[in-house]
C-alpha positions in Angstrom: -44.5 -77.9 35.4 -46.2 -80.3 39.0 -44.7 -79.1 42.3 -42.6 -82.2 43.9 -40.9 -82.6 47.1 -38.1 -85.4 47.5 -37.4 -87.1 50.2 -33.6 -88.5 49.4 -32.0 -91.5 51.2 -31.0 -88.9 54.0 -34.1 -87.9 55.0 -35.8 -91.3 54.2 -33.9 -92.8 57.1 -34.8 -90.1 59.5 -37.5 -90.8 58.2 -38.0 -94.7 59.1 -35.8 -93.8 62.8 -38.7 -91.6 63.9 -41.5 -94.2 62.0 -39.5 -97.9 63.3 -43.7 -99.2 63.9 -44.1 -98.9 60.0 -41.2 -101.4 58.6 -40.3 -99.2 55.6 -38.7 -100.8 53.5 -34.6 -99.9 53.5 -34.5 -101.6 49.6 -36.2 -97.6 48.8 -34.1 -94.9 48.5 -36.4 -92.5 47.4 -40.0 -91.1 47.4 -41.3 -87.9 45.1 -44.5 -86.6 46.8 -46.9 -84.4 44.1 -48.4 -81.7 44.8 -51.7 -80.4 43.1 -52.4 -76.1 42.1 -53.7 -75.9 45.0 -51.0 -77.3 47.2 -52.6 -80.9 48.2 -51.0 -84.2 47.0 -51.8 -85.8 44.7 -49.4 -89.1 44.1 -46.4 -90.3 45.6 -43.7 -92.4 43.3 -40.9 -94.4 44.9 -37.1 -96.0 43.7 -35.2 -98.2 44.6 -31.7 -98.5 43.3 -29.1 -101.4 43.0 -26.0 -101.5 43.3 -24.7 -100.2 40.4 -26.8 -97.1 40.4 -29.8 -98.0 38.4 -33.0 -97.0 39.8 -36.1 -98.6 39.5 -39.8 -97.7 40.0 -40.8 -99.1 43.6 -45.3 -100.1 44.1 -46.1 -97.4 46.1 -49.7 -99.1 46.4 -47.0 -102.0 49.0 -46.3 -99.8 51.5 -49.8 -99.8 53.3 -52.1 -96.3 53.4 -50.9 -95.7 57.0 -47.1 -95.6 56.0 -48.2 -93.8 52.5 -50.2 -91.1 54.5 -46.9 -90.6 56.9 -44.7 -89.8 54.0 -46.9 -86.9 52.8 -46.7 -85.9 56.4 -42.8 -86.4 56.2 -42.9 -84.5 53.1 -41.8 -80.9 54.5 -38.6 -82.4 55.2 -37.4 -83.0 52.1 -35.9 -81.0 49.1 -39.3 -78.8 47.3 -38.7 -78.4 43.3 -40.2 -78.8 40.0 -41.2 -81.3 38.1 -40.9 -80.1 34.4 -42.9 -81.8 31.6 -42.3 -80.4 28.1 -45.6 -81.7 27.3 -47.3 -79.0 28.8 -45.1 -76.5 27.5 -46.3 -77.3 24.2 -50.2 -77.5 24.8 -49.7 -74.3 26.9 -47.9 -72.9 23.7 -50.9 -74.3 21.3 -53.6 -72.2 23.4 -52.1 -69.0 23.0 -51.9 -69.2 19.9 -55.2 -70.7 18.8 -57.2 -68.4 16.8 -60.2 -66.0 16.7 -62.2 -64.5 14.5 -61.4 -61.0 13.5 -64.1 -61.1 10.4 -61.4 -61.1 8.2 -62.3 -65.3 8.2 -65.3 -66.7 7.6 -66.1 -68.6 11.1 -66.8 -71.6 10.0 -62.6 -71.4 8.7 -61.5 -70.3 12.0 -63.5 -72.8 14.1 -61.9 -75.7 12.1 -58.4 -74.4 12.7 -59.2 -73.8 16.2 -60.8 -77.4 16.7 -57.5 -79.0 14.6 -54.7 -76.9 17.1 -57.1 -78.1 20.3 -56.9 -81.6 18.9 -53.2 -81.6 18.6 -52.8 -80.0 21.9 -54.6 -83.5 23.1 -53.3 -85.7 21.1 -49.8 -84.1 22.9 -51.6 -84.6 26.6 -53.0 -88.0 25.8 -49.6 -89.7 24.5 -48.3 -88.4 27.7 -51.2 -90.0 30.0 -50.7 -93.1 28.1 -46.9 -93.0 28.9 -47.6 -91.9 32.6 -49.9 -95.0 33.0 -47.6 -97.3 31.5 -45.5 -96.7 33.7 -47.1 -97.3 36.6 -47.7 -100.5 34.8 -44.7 -101.4 34.6 -43.7 -100.4 38.5 -44.7 -104.1 39.8 -48.4 -103.3 39.9 -50.0 -106.9 41.4 -52.5 -108.4 38.5 -55.5 -106.3 39.6 -53.8 -103.0 39.2 -52.6 -104.3 36.3 -55.9 -104.8 34.5 -57.0 -102.1 36.0 -54.6 -99.8 34.2 -54.9 -101.4 31.0 -58.6 -100.8 30.8 -58.1 -97.5 32.1 -55.5 -97.3 29.2 -57.5 -98.6 26.3 -60.6 -96.0 28.0 -58.9 -92.9 26.7 -60.5 -90.9 23.7 -58.1 -90.8 21.2 -60.7 -87.4 19.9 -60.6 -84.3 22.4 -64.3 -84.3 21.7 -64.9 -87.7 23.0 -64.1 -87.0 26.2 -66.4 -86.4 29.5 -66.8 -86.7 32.7 -66.0 -90.0 32.4 -62.9 -90.2 31.5 -61.6 -87.7 34.9 -59.9 -90.9 37.2 -57.7 -91.9 33.9 -56.5 -88.1 33.3 -56.6 -87.6 37.4 -54.1 -90.1 38.4 -51.5 -88.7 36.4 -52.8 -85.4 37.1 -53.4 -84.3 33.2 -57.2 -83.6 34.3 -56.8 -79.6 35.0 -55.7 -79.3 31.1 -57.9 -82.1 29.7 -60.3 -79.6 31.3 -59.2 -76.3 30.0 -59.2 -77.6 26.5 -62.6 -79.3 26.5 -63.3 -75.6 27.7 -61.9 -74.2 24.8 -63.7 -76.1 22.3 -66.8 -75.3 24.1 -66.1 -71.8 23.5 -66.8 -70.0 20.1 -64.4 -68.5 18.1 -65.3 -65.1 18.4 -64.7 -65.3 22.4 -61.8 -64.3 23.5 -61.1 -63.4 27.7 -59.5 -60.3 28.3 -55.5 -60.1 29.5 -55.6 -61.1 33.1 -52.0 -60.6 33.8 -51.4 -60.2 37.4 -49.6 -56.5 38.4 -45.8 -57.8 38.9 -45.8 -54.9 42.3 -48.4 -58.5 43.5 -46.8 -61.2 45.0 -48.5 -64.7 44.9 -48.3 -64.7 48.7 -49.9 -61.2 48.7 -52.7 -61.9 46.6 -53.9 -65.2 47.7 -54.0 -63.6 52.0 -56.2 -60.4 49.4 -58.1 -63.3 47.7 -59.0 -65.1 51.9 -59.4 -61.7 53.5 -61.8 -60.7 50.5 -63.6 -63.8 50.3 -64.0 -65.2 53.7 -64.8 -62.4 55.7 -67.8 -61.9 58.1 -70.2 -60.7 56.2 -69.4 -62.6 52.9 -69.5 -65.3 55.1 -72.8 -64.8 56.7 -74.7 -63.8 53.6 -72.9 -67.5 51.6 -74.1 -69.2 54.9 -78.0 -67.4 55.5 -78.8 -66.8 51.9 -81.5 -68.7 50.3 -80.2 -67.7 46.5 -77.4 -69.0 44.6 -74.3 -67.4 44.6 -71.1 -68.4 42.9 -67.8 -67.1 42.8 -65.2 -68.2 40.0 -61.7 -66.4 38.5 -61.9 -65.7 35.4 -57.8 -67.5 34.5 -56.3 -66.3 31.3 -59.0 -68.1 29.1 -61.2 -70.2 31.6 -62.9 -70.1 34.7 -63.4 -71.8 37.2 -65.1 -72.1 41.1 -63.5 -70.5 43.7 -66.6 -70.8 46.3 -69.9 -71.4 45.7 -72.9 -71.2 48.6 -74.9 -74.0 50.0 -77.9 -72.9 48.1 -76.2 -73.0 44.7 -74.8 -76.9 45.2 -78.7 -77.7 46.7 -79.6 -76.1 43.3 -76.9 -78.3 40.6 -76.9 -81.7 44.0 -73.6 -81.5 44.0 -71.0 -81.4 46.7 -68.5 -78.4 47.4 -65.6 -81.2 46.4 -67.6 -82.4 43.4 -66.3 -79.1 41.6 -64.1 -77.5 43.8 -61.5 -75.8 42.0 -62.9 -77.2 38.8 -63.1 -75.5 35.2 -66.8 -74.8 35.0 -67.7 -76.2 31.7 -65.1 -79.3 32.3 -66.9 -80.1 35.8 -70.6 -80.5 33.6 -72.9 -78.1 35.7 -72.3 -74.7 33.3 -72.9 -75.1 29.8 -70.1 -73.5 27.4 -72.7 -72.5 24.5 -73.6 -69.0 22.5 -75.6 -67.5 26.0 -72.7 -68.0 28.1 -70.2 -66.4 25.9 -72.2 -63.7 25.1 -72.7 -63.2 28.6 -68.5 -63.1 29.4 -68.5 -61.1 26.9 -71.2 -58.5 28.5 -68.1 -59.1 31.8 -65.3 -58.5 29.2 -67.0 -55.2 28.2 -69.3 -53.4 30.9 -67.9 -55.7 33.6 -71.4 -57.3 34.2 -75.1 -57.9 33.5 -78.4 -58.4 34.9 -81.6 -60.9 34.3 -79.8 -63.5 31.6 -81.4 -66.7 30.6 -79.3 -69.6 30.9 -78.7 -73.1 31.9 -77.4 -75.2 34.2 -77.0 -79.0 34.6 -77.5 -80.8 37.8 -75.9 -83.3 39.3 -79.0 -85.7 37.3 -78.2 -84.7 34.1 -81.4 -82.3 34.2 -81.1 -79.2 32.8 -81.9 -76.3 35.0 -83.2 -73.1 34.0 -82.2 -69.7 35.5 -81.7 -65.8 35.1 -77.7 -65.1 35.9 -77.1 -61.5 37.2 -73.3 -60.8 37.1 -70.4 -58.4 38.6 -67.1 -58.5 37.9 -64.6 -57.8 40.7 -61.1 -56.9 41.3 -59.5 -58.6 44.5 -55.9 -57.6 44.7 -55.4 -57.2 41.0 -56.9 -60.8 40.8 -60.1 -60.8 38.8 -63.4 -62.7 39.8 -66.8 -63.1 38.7 -69.2 -63.1 41.2 -72.8 -64.3 39.8 -76.5 -64.5 41.6 -78.8 -67.3 40.2 -82.2 -67.8 40.5 -84.3 -70.7 38.6 -86.6 -70.4 36.4 -89.6 -72.6 37.3 -91.6 -74.1 34.2 -95.0 -72.6 34.0 
């Protein structure tokens, strides 16, 4: 399901009046602006409608940067809604039914069953990705863009285990990388790992949780601690079955050699920084069972691919019914 704001013909007429210098084409009858989970615009589409009422896509790249930015800023004047993606719902259904080892079935069989289900889910996402890219290809792209999109389609792996960060732009272009990253995380996790349920308390509204998160994670004490400490700190959301970066300090970024924009909101394993191995699964198990651990050995990866040995101490904290993992990382220098 994607958040989308639609500017219909009436809204676009008002847009043309307010932005006459942009010479926005009269033949465009509708513009849709799509938003990611954090409320940021991810893509923009447009259609034209002929006298018979037949609609066809319009190449939005021909609008120019100034017009595209103006349309994004004007989006609040449109109608807000959501666009369902049935395939995405099927993927989440598969994730909810992934087998987990309970010692009644050999681990090898459970692992094989999980891998098969995850590959089925990825096949659905790949099909949607190719379909959306082909739709872009048929929307009147120029030759250069057409060659790029065809190369992108040809580059998408047919197998989930072949997906790496080099393929991220192909899925990002159609807003599906987030879900692909979840599948990668699940594939990296052993079959005997399952996160505890993280259902939000229905007594808390989404706005209240967001406000509590902002207050708890951005207060003056935490702010000073993050900015001044030479020790690497990381706060992540455990999600339902995956964890993603919520906040890190500059020492953490210095340790991995990346910027905040590189990892912000990313699944930790899919980001390429955190290693999804048995040691990580054990640390997560300790967080589930004991709420924390101290001095556990682990490995992370720097921007250059270098393996960095660290010790990690962590606590699981609750903010307005939402769980977060707070980690402290110390580099272990080779002797």
